[in-house]
N, C-alpha and C positions, 0 to 999 in steps of 0.2 A: 045472743049472748051466752058465754061459758059461765056455767053454774058451779061455783067452787065453795069449798068449806076448809076453815083452818082449824087443826085440831092441836092444842096447846098454843091457843092463841094469846094467852097472857104473857108469855115469856118474851125474850127479846127478839129471837128469830121469829116468833109468832107475830109480834108488833110489827116488824120489818116487813113480813109478808102482807099484812093488812095494809100497810102503807102503800106498797107497790101494788097490790090488787085493786084497792079503792080506786087508785089513780088511773087504772087500765081501761081503756075505751071499750073493751068488748068482753069486759069480765064482770059478773055480780057475785058479790060474796052473799052466799046463803046461810052461813054459819061460822060464827067465831066460838069455838068449843072451848071452855075452861072448867075444870073441875073445882077451881077455887072461887070463882066469881060469876056463876050463873046468875043471870038476871041484872047484872050490873052493866053500867055503861062502858063501852071499850075505851072511851078517850079518859075514864077515870083512871085507868091503868097506863094508857098510852097517851099522856097529855099532848104530844105532838099532832094527834090526830083530832084535837078540837076543832069544831066546825067542819071537818072533812068528812064526818059520817055520824049517823045516830044509831049504829048498831049497838046491840046489847050482846054481852056474852051469853051462850047458851050451854045446855048439857049435850052430850053425845046422841041422847036419845032423841032430841028434838030436830037432828038433822035428817031429813030424807034423801031421796036419790038426788045425786049431783053428777056433774060430768068429770069433775076432779076434786080430789081431797089431798091437802098436805099435812103430813104427820110432823109437827114440831114438838116431839114429845122428849121426855127424858129417855136416857139409856135404859133398854129393856122394855120399855112400855110398847113401842111399836109392834114388837113381835107378839106380844100379848093381845093386841088390838087389831091385827092386821086382817083378820078373817072378816070381822064385821064391815071394815071399810072396803074390802074388794067386794062385798056384797052389794054395797050401796053405791058404789063409784065407778065409772069407766075407767077412770086413771087414778092411780094412788101414787104420790110422790113423797118419798120418805126422807126426812132431813136428820134422822138419827143415825147413830152407828149400826143399827141392828142388821142392815142388809148390804153393807158396803164390801164386804168380803165374800167370795164364791167358794172358798174352800174351808170346810167345816173345821179341820185340824187347825189351820191358821187363825180361824176366829177362836177356838178353844184356846190356844197359845196366848194371844193378845188380850183376850177379854176374860180369860181365866174363869169360864164357865160354859155350860152346855147351852147351844142354840135351842130355842123351843119349836121353831119351825124349820129345820135345816133343809126341808124339800123345797122351800122357796127361793133360797140363796140363788140358785142359777136362773131364776126367773126374772129378777130385777136387772134392768139395764143401767149401768154407771151414767149418773147424771152429770156428765162433762161434755158438752157439745163439741169442744175442740178435738176430742177423740172419738166420740161416739154419736155423731150427729145422725148418720143414716140409720142407725138402730133406734134412736129415739123417736124417729118419725112414726114407728108403729108399736111404740113401748107402752104397755098398760100398768107396768110397775117399774118405778125409776127410783134409784137410790142416790141421793146428792152425796158428794165426797165431803170429807172433812176439810175446813177452811185451810189448815197447813199442809194437808195433802194435795188440794187443789193448786196452792201457789207452787208447792215443790214439783208437781208433775208437769205444770205449765213452763216452770223455769228449764227443765232439761228435756222435755219432750222432743224438739226439733233435732237434738243430737242424737238421743236414743232410737229414735225412729229412722235415722240414716246409718245407724251402727258406726257412729264416731267415737263412741266412749269405749274405754277399756273395760269391758264387762266383768272381768275377772276381780278388778279392784272395786267395782261397784261405785256408790256414791254416798257421801256424807252431807246430811242435812242439817243446818242450824237454824231453828224456827223461833221467832219472837212473836208474842201474841199479847193483846190487850186484854182488859179484864172481863169484857162482854162475853169473850170466848167461853167463860165459865158458867154463863146462864144467869138468870135473874134470881136464882134461888142458891147461890153458891155459898160455902161455908166460911168459917172465920178468916181463911187465908185471903179471902177477897175483901175483907174490910178495908176502909180507906186507910186507918192507922197502920195496917200490916202491908198495904199494896203500895202506899205513896213512897216515891223514892227509890222502890225496889228493883232488882233485876233477878228475879228469882227462878233458879233452874228446877222445875218440878217434874221433868222427865228426861234425866240424863241418858238412859237407854230405854229401849222396848217400848216407845209411844206407839200407840195403835195406829197413827196415821202413816207410820212407816210402813206398816203392811200394806196399806193402800198404794203407797208410792211404789213399791215394789211390783205390786201387781200390774199396775198400769204402765209402768217403764220396762218392765221385763228385766230387771237387773236388781242385784243386791242393793239394799238401801239401810241406812241407819240414821236415826234422826234424835237430835237433843231439841227440848223445848223449853223456852224460857219466858216467864210472864215479865212484862214491862209495864210502865205506869200508865201507858195509853189505855183509853177506854175501848176504842175501836182500832182494828187495823192488825194485819199480819205481814210479817216480812220474813221470807226464807231465803237463805243463802246456802247454796249447794257447792261443794267440792268434788271434782271428778278429774280424771286423767284421761286425755284424749289418746286415741289411737296413733301409733307412729305414722308421720306424714300429714296429719291433719293440721292446717294451719288457720291463721287468723281468718283469712278470706272465706274458707270452708265454713267456718263457725258463723261468719256474718251472713253468708248465703244460707245456711240451714234456718237461722232465725227468721230472716227476711221472706223466705219461701213459704215456710210453715205458716205464718202469721199474716201473710200479705192480705188474705182476704176474711180474716177473723174480726167481727165487729167489736169484740169486747176485749182483745189481747193487743197491747202496743208494745213495741221494742223501743226501749228506751236505754241507751248507752251512748252519752254524749261525751265529748272531750272535756267541757266545763261547764260551770254553772252549779248552783245550789242543789239542783234536783236532776243531776246527769245520770243518776242511777235510779231505780224504782224505789218509791218511799211512800208508804201507805197514807201519810198525812194529806196528801193532795187527792186522794182517792175516796175519802170518806163520803158515804152515802151514794157513790156510784158503782156500777156493775163491771168497772174496768179492771183488768189484772195486767199490770205494768211489768214486763220482763227485761232483763239486761245480762250483760256478761263482761267478764274481763279474763284476758288469756296471758299467762306466762310462757311465751314461746320457747323459751329455752328449756323448761322442764316439761312441757305439755299440760301443766296444771291449769285447769279450767275453774273459773268462780261464776255461777250464775245466780242471779238476784231476782226475785219475784215479790211483788207487793199487791195486796188487795184489801178491801174492807171485809172483814170476816162475817159480818151480818149480811152482806149483799153478794158480791161474786163468790164469797165463800159460804153462802147459805141461801137466803131467801131470793136474791136476784138470780142466781145460777138455776134456781128452782123454777122460777117464771120464764126464764130463758128456755128451759127444756119443755115447759108446757107450750110456749108459743110455737115450738117445732112440732111437738105431738099434736097440735090442734091446727097445724097448717097456717099458722099466723106469721106476719113478718117476726123474725127474730128478736129484733130491738124493740118491739112495741112495749111501751111503758117502761123502758129501761134507759133511757138516753140522757138522764141526768148525769153531768160531767164531774161532779165533785166540788168542793169549795177550796178557795185560797184567797187571802190567809185564814188560818183556823187556829 
């Protein structure tokens, strides 16, 4: 059995990690760390886990050596705790933003602060299997990308990897996200009275995830982020211009070839039907990312669409997928739930 601990287990991502890990046939959860609820029952905070576990939250000091630890902490907390978890665990998987960028100047620009352990930035392997699978097989430090970044990268990667995009013009990403993306301790802007019925642009420019997208795609990226009424789900729409001579057949071929063998990325671009393009509603609870596209062949203007559950493929599920790869287990183990419809 793989012995794992979750640090920050009382949050939304922490709860989703516990849900997936408890149901994994080859994993034993040996610690659910919470600074707020030590000694309390896990299912008191995560009621969906009633009858699934008798785990109690514990303090960090109660966790001994383990095979892997997941850091589902607030921003800045992972970099202050990373040393102790490296000493206790063979593999550390960070789900915060602390180690997602490998350039200290870019980190400083987007986070407006100094990194406390900049010497570790290069040591973390990006936790996106579709781009970094081989590196993940031997990685001991893994950084899971942001949910909107993951969707944005997967939406455009097949074309960027084949140099079909006009790189000088870059790409514009319009991301929409549900309220759970703000975490379980979000402030007044996430109150039901303020969020209900709203479509709130909270980052018209300079969102941190655009730096991740630019890093992974290797082209200039700009992103606007909007909060919508949904609880779960991310949908990212990308606008880019194709290089001269690239037609619809080349776009279709790029997507089909890139994702033909990927277990959790599906190409969805149908001619008709309610769900003919990616929609996060049918992905909730699943580790799938659906991607699709539309092309104006007269102008070469391309629109790609990606959707995922921000807490699963955008967080906990993607982290477990990386652990499966790292530990030599089947990549899909514990992650085959298909989502719900209707919901």
